[in-house]
PANUGU-657347 format. One line per 3 residues: for each residue x, y, z of N, C-alpha, C. Coordinates in nm, 3 decimals. Example, Ala and Ser with C-alpha at 12.3 -4.5 7.8 and 13.67 -1.06 7.14 Angstrom:
REM residues 2
1.319 -0.569 0.780 1.230 -0.450 0.780 1.320 -0.330 0.780 ~ 1.285 -0.225 0.708 1.367 -0.106 0.714 1.290 0.003 0.787 $
//
This chain:
REM residues 188
12.705 25.393 4.649 12.584 25.465 4.612 12.512 25.507 4.740 ~ 12.482 25.636 4.756 12.416 25.683 4.879 12.274 25.631 4.889 ~ 12.231 25.615 5.015 12.096 25.568 5.042 12.000 25.685 5.023 $
11.887 25.660 4.960 11.785 25.761 4.939 11.704 25.775 5.067 ~ 11.714 25.890 5.132 11.643 25.912 5.258 11.515 25.993 5.238 ~ 11.473 26.011 5.113 11.349 26.085 5.089 11.232 26.002 5.138 $
11.127 26.069 5.185 11.014 25.994 5.239 10.951 25.904 5.135 ~ 10.924 25.781 5.175 10.856 25.687 5.087 10.708 25.719 5.086 ~ 10.640 25.683 4.979 10.495 25.704 4.980 10.433 25.624 5.093 $
10.323 25.675 5.149 10.261 25.603 5.260 10.219 25.462 5.218 ~ 10.234 25.369 5.310 10.196 25.229 5.284 10.057 25.204 5.338 ~ 9.994 25.106 5.279 9.867 25.060 5.335 9.897 24.997 5.470 $
9.798 24.993 5.556 9.816 24.939 5.691 9.861 24.794 5.687 ~ 9.801 24.711 5.598 9.839 24.570 5.593 9.982 24.555 5.539 ~ 10.022 24.640 5.446 10.158 24.634 5.393 10.258 24.673 5.502 $
10.224 24.773 5.582 10.311 24.814 5.692 10.323 24.703 5.797 ~ 10.210 24.637 5.826 10.213 24.524 5.921 10.303 24.413 5.868 ~ 10.292 24.381 5.738 10.376 24.277 5.680 10.524 24.314 5.690 $
10.556 24.437 5.661 10.696 24.483 5.670 10.746 24.470 5.813 ~ 10.664 24.513 5.909 10.703 24.502 6.050 10.722 24.356 6.091 ~ 10.634 24.267 6.042 10.647 24.124 6.073 10.776 24.067 6.015 $
10.810 24.109 5.895 10.934 24.061 5.831 11.055 24.108 5.910 ~ 11.057 24.235 5.947 11.171 24.287 6.024 11.181 24.219 6.160 ~ 11.068 24.198 6.227 11.069 24.129 6.357 11.119 23.986 6.343 $
11.073 23.917 6.239 11.118 23.780 6.216 11.267 23.775 6.185 ~ 11.314 23.869 6.103 11.456 23.873 6.070 11.540 23.905 6.194 ~ 11.494 24.002 6.275 11.566 24.038 6.397 11.579 23.916 6.488 $
11.470 23.845 6.505 11.470 23.726 6.589 11.559 23.616 6.531 ~ 11.548 23.592 6.402 11.625 23.485 6.338 11.775 23.513 6.348 ~ 11.815 23.637 6.323 11.958 23.669 6.330 12.009 23.665 6.473 $
11.925 23.698 6.569 11.966 23.694 6.709 11.987 23.552 6.757 ~ 11.910 23.458 6.703 11.915 23.319 6.747 12.022 23.237 6.677 ~ 12.064 23.279 6.559 12.147 23.194 6.476 12.287 23.250 6.459 $
12.384 23.162 6.459 12.521 23.199 6.428 12.551 23.175 6.280 ~ 12.464 23.102 6.213 12.485 23.075 6.071 12.394 23.165 5.988 ~ 12.418 23.169 5.859 12.339 23.253 5.770 12.194 23.207 5.769 $
12.102 23.301 5.782 11.959 23.274 5.783 11.908 23.300 5.641 ~ 11.834 23.205 5.587 11.785 23.220 5.449 11.664 23.314 5.445 ~ 11.643 23.370 5.328 11.526 23.456 5.307 11.399 23.372 5.322 $
11.404 23.246 5.280 11.288 23.158 5.295 11.254 23.137 5.443 ~ 11.356 23.125 5.527 11.333 23.108 5.671 11.270 23.234 5.730 ~ 11.316 23.349 5.687 11.259 23.475 5.736 11.113 23.486 5.691 $
11.085 23.451 5.567 10.949 23.452 5.514 10.859 23.360 5.596 ~ 10.910 23.240 5.624 10.833 23.142 5.702 10.804 23.196 5.842 ~ 10.906 23.248 5.908 10.889 23.300 6.045 10.793 23.418 6.049 $
10.795 23.501 5.944 10.708 23.618 5.940 10.564 23.582 5.903 ~ 10.546 23.462 5.847 10.413 23.420 5.806 10.366 23.492 5.680 ~ 10.463 23.526 5.593 10.429 23.592 5.467 10.490 23.511 5.353 $
10.437 23.529 5.236 10.491 23.462 5.119 10.620 23.527 5.072 ~ 10.693 23.453 4.989 10.819 23.505 4.936 10.796 23.632 4.853 ~ 10.683 23.636 4.780 10.655 23.756 4.699 10.639 23.878 4.789 $
10.575 23.861 4.902 10.558 23.973 4.996 10.694 24.014 5.053 ~ 10.775 23.917 5.086 10.909 23.946 5.137 10.988 24.027 5.034 ~ 10.991 23.981 4.910 11.070 24.049 4.807 11.007 24.180 4.761 $
10.877 24.197 4.779 10.814 24.325 4.748 10.863 24.431 4.848 ~ 10.884 24.389 4.971 10.932 24.480 5.075 11.083 24.497 5.073 ~ 11.152 24.390 5.043 11.298 24.390 5.044 11.346 24.316 4.920 $
11.380 24.389 4.814 11.417 24.326 4.687 11.533 24.228 4.697 ~ 11.614 24.241 4.800 11.726 24.150 4.817 11.770 24.145 4.962 ~ 11.861 24.055 4.990 11.912 24.036 5.125 11.979 24.164 5.177 $
12.053 24.231 5.089 12.123 24.353 5.128 12.024 24.456 5.182 ~ 11.913 24.478 5.115 11.814 24.577 5.159 11.754 24.539 5.294 ~ 11.728 24.410 5.314 11.676 24.365 5.442 11.778 24.389 5.554 $
11.902 24.352 5.530 12.007 24.370 5.630 12.028 24.518 5.663 ~ 12.029 24.601 5.558 12.049 24.744 5.581 11.933 24.804 5.662 ~ 11.810 24.768 5.628 11.695 24.820 5.703 11.695 24.769 5.847 $
11.728 24.644 5.864 11.734 24.586 5.998 11.839 24.659 6.082 ~ 11.956 24.677 6.027 12.064 24.744 6.099 12.028 24.891 6.126 ~ 11.973 24.959 6.025 11.935 25.100 6.042 11.829 25.117 6.151 $
11.735 25.024 6.158 11.633 25.030 6.262 11.692 25.017 6.401 ~ 11.790 24.930 6.414 11.855 24.912 6.544 11.938 25.036 6.580 ~ 12.003 25.096 6.481 12.079 25.218 6.505 11.983 25.331 6.544 $
11.868 25.339 6.477 11.766 25.439 6.512 11.726 25.425 6.659 ~ 11.699 25.303 6.702 11.658 25.279 6.841 11.768 25.319 6.938 ~ 11.892 25.289 6.903 12.006 25.325 6.988 12.019 25.477 6.998 $
12.007 25.545 6.887 12.018 25.691 6.886 11.902 25.755 6.963 ~ 11.782 25.703 6.947 11.667 25.754 7.019 11.685 25.736 7.170 ~ 11.743 25.624 7.209 11.763 25.596 7.352 11.858 25.697 7.416 $
11.945 25.760 7.338 12.038 25.859 7.392 11.964 25.982 7.442 ~ 11.845 26.007 7.392 11.769 26.124 7.433 11.685 26.102 7.557 ~ 11.683 25.982 7.608 11.600 25.953 7.726 11.673 25.990 7.853 $
11.600 26.041 7.948 11.658 26.079 8.076 11.686 25.955 8.159 ~ 11.802 25.947 8.215 11.838 25.833 8.299 11.876 25.877 8.439 ~ 11.826 25.991 8.485 11.862 26.041 8.618 11.978 26.139 8.603 $
12.086 26.114 8.673 12.203 26.201 8.662 12.266 26.184 8.525 ~ 12.345 26.281 8.481 12.413 26.265 8.352 12.499 26.138 8.345 ~ 12.566 26.106 8.454 12.647 25.983 8.456 12.563 25.858 8.443 $
12.448 25.856 8.511 12.358 25.740 8.503 12.299 25.728 8.363 ~ 12.264 25.842 8.302 12.209 25.839 8.166 12.313 25.785 8.069 ~ 12.438 25.830 8.084 12.545 25.781 7.996 12.565 25.631 8.015 $
12.572 25.586 8.139 12.596 25.443 8.164 12.482 25.357 8.110 ~ 12.359 25.402 8.125 12.245 25.326 8.071 12.256 25.317 7.919 ~ 12.294 25.426 7.854 12.308 25.425 7.710 12.426 25.339 7.665 $
12.536 25.344 7.738 12.652 25.261 7.703 12.619 25.112 7.718 ~ 12.538 25.078 7.817 12.495 24.938 7.831 12.408 24.897 7.712 ~ 12.323 24.988 7.669 12.240 24.960 7.550 12.330 24.944 7.427 $
12.433 25.029 7.417 12.528 25.015 7.307 12.599 24.880 7.314 ~ 12.636 24.837 7.434 12.703 24.708 7.450 12.612 24.594 7.403 ~ 12.485 24.602 7.437 12.389 24.501 7.392 12.379 24.503 7.240 $
12.372 24.622 7.184 12.368 24.639 7.038 12.492 24.575 6.975 ~ 12.610 24.606 7.027 12.735 24.554 6.971 12.743 24.403 6.981 ~ 12.690 24.348 7.088 12.694 24.203 7.108 12.593 24.131 7.019 $
12.471 24.180 7.015 12.365 24.107 6.944 12.363 24.134 6.795 ~ 12.426 24.240 6.748 12.422 24.272 6.605 12.545 24.223 6.531 ~ 12.631 24.147 6.598 12.754 24.100 6.534 12.724 24.018 6.409 $
12.627 23.928 6.415 12.594 23.843 6.300 12.540 23.926 6.184 ~ 12.451 24.020 6.213 12.396 24.106 6.108 12.509 24.190 6.047 ~ 12.598 24.243 6.130 12.709 24.324 6.080 12.801 24.242 5.990 $
12.828 24.119 6.029 12.912 24.031 5.947 12.847 24.008 5.810 ~ 12.718 23.982 5.810 12.647 23.962 5.683 12.642 24.090 5.600 ~ 12.626 24.204 5.667 12.625 24.330 5.594 12.757 24.351 5.520 $
12.865 24.316 5.586 12.995 24.329 5.520 13.004 24.240 5.397 ~ 12.939 24.125 5.402 12.943 24.031 5.290 12.848 24.071 5.177 ~ 12.736 24.135 5.210 12.630 24.160 5.112 12.613 24.307 5.073 $
12.682 24.398 5.138 12.658 24.541 5.112 12.788 24.617 5.120 ~ 12.779 24.745 5.096 12.892 24.834 5.111 12.904 24.865 5.261 ~ 12.970 24.776 5.333 12.979 24.787 5.478 13.042 24.916 5.525 $
13.144 24.964 5.452 13.208 25.089 5.494 13.109 25.203 5.496 ~ 13.025 25.212 5.393 12.925 25.319 5.387 12.822 25.302 5.498 ~ 12.766 25.181 5.509 12.662 25.156 5.609 12.715 25.181 5.750 $
12.832 25.126 5.780 12.886 25.141 5.915 12.934 25.282 5.941 ~ 12.989 25.348 5.839 13.035 25.485 5.856 12.920 25.579 5.889 ~ 12.811 25.566 5.815 12.693 25.650 5.841 12.636 25.619 5.979 $
12.629 25.492 6.014 12.574 25.452 6.143 12.661 25.499 6.257 ~ 12.793 25.484 6.242 12.884 25.527 6.348 12.872 25.678 6.370 ~ 12.863 25.753 6.262 12.849 25.899 6.275 12.721 25.935 6.351 $
12.612 25.865 6.322 12.486 25.891 6.391 12.494 25.855 6.539 ~ 12.557 25.742 6.569 12.571 25.698 6.709 12.658 25.797 6.785 ~ 12.767 25.839 6.725 12.855 25.936 6.792 12.783 26.067 6.817 $
12.707 26.114 6.720 12.632 26.240 6.737 12.529 26.226 6.849 ~ 12.469 26.109 6.862 12.369 26.088 6.967 12.433 26.077 7.105 ~ 12.549 26.015 7.113 12.613 25.990 7.242 12.699 26.102 7.295 $
12.750 26.187 7.208 12.841 26.294 7.253 12.780 26.384 7.360 ~ 12.655 26.427 7.345 12.598 26.512 7.452 12.590 26.440 7.587 ~ 12.565 26.309 7.584 12.561 26.233 7.710 12.697 26.232 7.777 $
12.802 26.204 7.699 12.937 26.201 7.756 12.976 26.340 7.805 ~ 12.949 26.442 7.725 12.985 26.579 7.764 12.916 26.619 7.895 ~ 12.789 26.586 7.908 12.716 26.620 8.031 12.773 26.546 8.151 $
12.805 26.418 8.135 12.860 26.339 8.245 13.001 26.387 8.281 ~ 13.077 26.430 8.181 13.210 26.485 8.209 13.198 26.622 8.275 ~ 13.102 26.701 8.232 13.080 26.834 8.290 13.046 26.825 8.439 $
12.966 26.726 8.477 12.930 26.709 8.618 13.037 26.632 8.695 ~ 13.142 26.596 8.626 13.257 26.525 8.684 13.221 26.385 8.736 ~ 13.116 26.327 8.678 13.078 26.189 8.713 13.161 26.088 8.635 $
13.215 26.133 8.522 13.288 26.046 8.432 13.422 26.111 8.398 ~ 13.522 26.029 8.380 13.656 26.077 8.342 13.647 26.168 8.220 ~ 13.735 26.266 8.217 13.734 26.357 8.103 13.852 26.336 8.008 $
13.926 26.228 8.026 14.043 26.204 7.941 14.016 26.104 7.829 ~ 13.889 26.068 7.807 13.853 25.976 7.700 13.749 26.040 7.609 ~ 13.760 26.009 7.480 13.659 26.054 7.384 13.551 25.947 7.374 $
13.439 25.983 7.315 13.333 25.884 7.295 13.380 25.773 7.202 ~ 13.460 25.808 7.101 13.513 25.705 7.011 13.592 25.600 7.090 ~ 13.675 25.646 7.183 13.753 25.552 7.264 13.664 25.465 7.352 $
13.564 25.525 7.411 13.472 25.450 7.498 13.397 25.344 7.417 ~ 13.344 25.383 7.301 13.270 25.286 7.219 13.362 25.176 7.166 ~ 13.486 25.212 7.130 13.581 25.109 7.085 13.610 25.009 7.197 $
13.617 25.058 7.321 13.637 24.969 7.436 13.520 24.872 7.449 ~ 13.400 24.923 7.436 13.281 24.838 7.447 13.275 24.736 7.333 ~ 13.308 24.779 7.213 13.309 24.686 7.100 13.412 24.576 7.123 $
13.527 24.612 7.178 13.630 24.512 7.207 13.578 24.408 7.308 ~ 13.507 24.453 7.409 13.449 24.360 7.507 13.342 24.273 7.439 ~ 13.263 24.332 7.351 13.155 24.258 7.283 13.211 24.147 7.195 $
13.332 24.162 7.147 13.393 24.060 7.060 13.450 23.941 7.136 ~ 13.457 23.951 7.267 13.511 23.841 7.347 13.412 23.726 7.345 ~ 13.461 23.608 7.318 13.375 23.489 7.318 13.357 23.440 7.461 $
13.243 23.379 7.485 13.223 23.320 7.616 13.084 23.340 7.673 ~ 13.000 23.414 7.605 12.864 23.432 7.654 12.853 23.542 7.758 ~ 12.729 23.575 7.789 12.700 23.688 7.878 12.756 23.668 8.019 $
12.750 23.548 8.072 12.799 23.527 8.209 12.950 23.548 8.217 ~ 13.018 23.529 8.106 13.163 23.550 8.102 13.197 23.697 8.077 ~ 13.126 23.759 7.983 13.162 23.896 7.944 13.102 24.005 8.033 $
12.992 23.977 8.101 12.928 24.079 8.185 13.023 24.136 8.290 ~ 13.099 24.055 8.365 13.191 24.115 8.463 13.301 24.198 8.396 ~ 13.341 24.161 8.275 13.441 24.238 8.203 13.383 24.373 8.163 $
13.261 24.373 8.111 13.194 24.498 8.073 13.174 24.587 8.196 ~ 13.128 24.527 8.305 13.105 24.604 8.428 13.236 24.671 8.474 ~ 13.346 24.598 8.467 13.476 24.654 8.506 13.516 24.768 8.414 $
13.494 24.751 8.284 13.527 24.856 8.188 13.445 24.981 8.215 ~ 13.315 24.965 8.237 13.230 25.081 8.264 13.263 25.145 8.398 ~ 13.295 25.064 8.499 13.335 25.118 8.629 13.460 25.204 8.615 $
13.548 25.166 8.523 13.670 25.242 8.500 13.648 25.380 8.440 ~ 13.529 25.404 8.387 13.497 25.535 8.330 13.456 25.637 8.436 ~ 13.406 25.588 8.549 13.354 25.678 8.650 13.467 25.738 8.732 $
13.444 25.859 8.777 13.543 25.926 8.863 13.531 25.871 9.004 ~ 13.641 25.853 9.064 13.645 25.809 9.202 13.678 25.929 9.291 ~ 13.611 25.936 9.404 13.645 26.041 9.500 13.783 26.013 9.558 $
13.862 26.116 9.577 13.994 26.093 9.635 13.981 26.039 9.776 ~ 14.069 25.945 9.804 14.092 25.894 9.933 14.006 25.810 10.005 $
//
């Protein structure tokens, strides 16, 4: 079933604050935990009652989808920010994507269990690719980045690194090596 993207009626300021608190609490709880986080725990962390939580998010699936969509929105918005040279802008965005891929693993796993993951991830992937393609094209045009890889291949490489167990101190040198491999080297 497609998601309704029509504008919602405006919320009261206190209702919007409660929604923001719930999303912030959920974002924090999922980032800290490797196990499933209960709706009651999210309610407690947000400082709102269960009725307020369920008024904003009728079920776990809706909360997970909104949480994931918000993170995808932030990632896509970041693609439009200037990072200096086209190559530097691309690398900054790819690092943000790597952080997204690493920290959203738990939410993505739960989304697969509680929602139509293919639909959610397909729509999100299409949005991320649309946001990142101009960055890659610009960096390839200026010859700062190799031109023999597509954005899909680059993002798949980053996702593969994000799935490696071992924590940031272990995976950071691997990610750095992967990203270094994208840049063009001057001959000789």
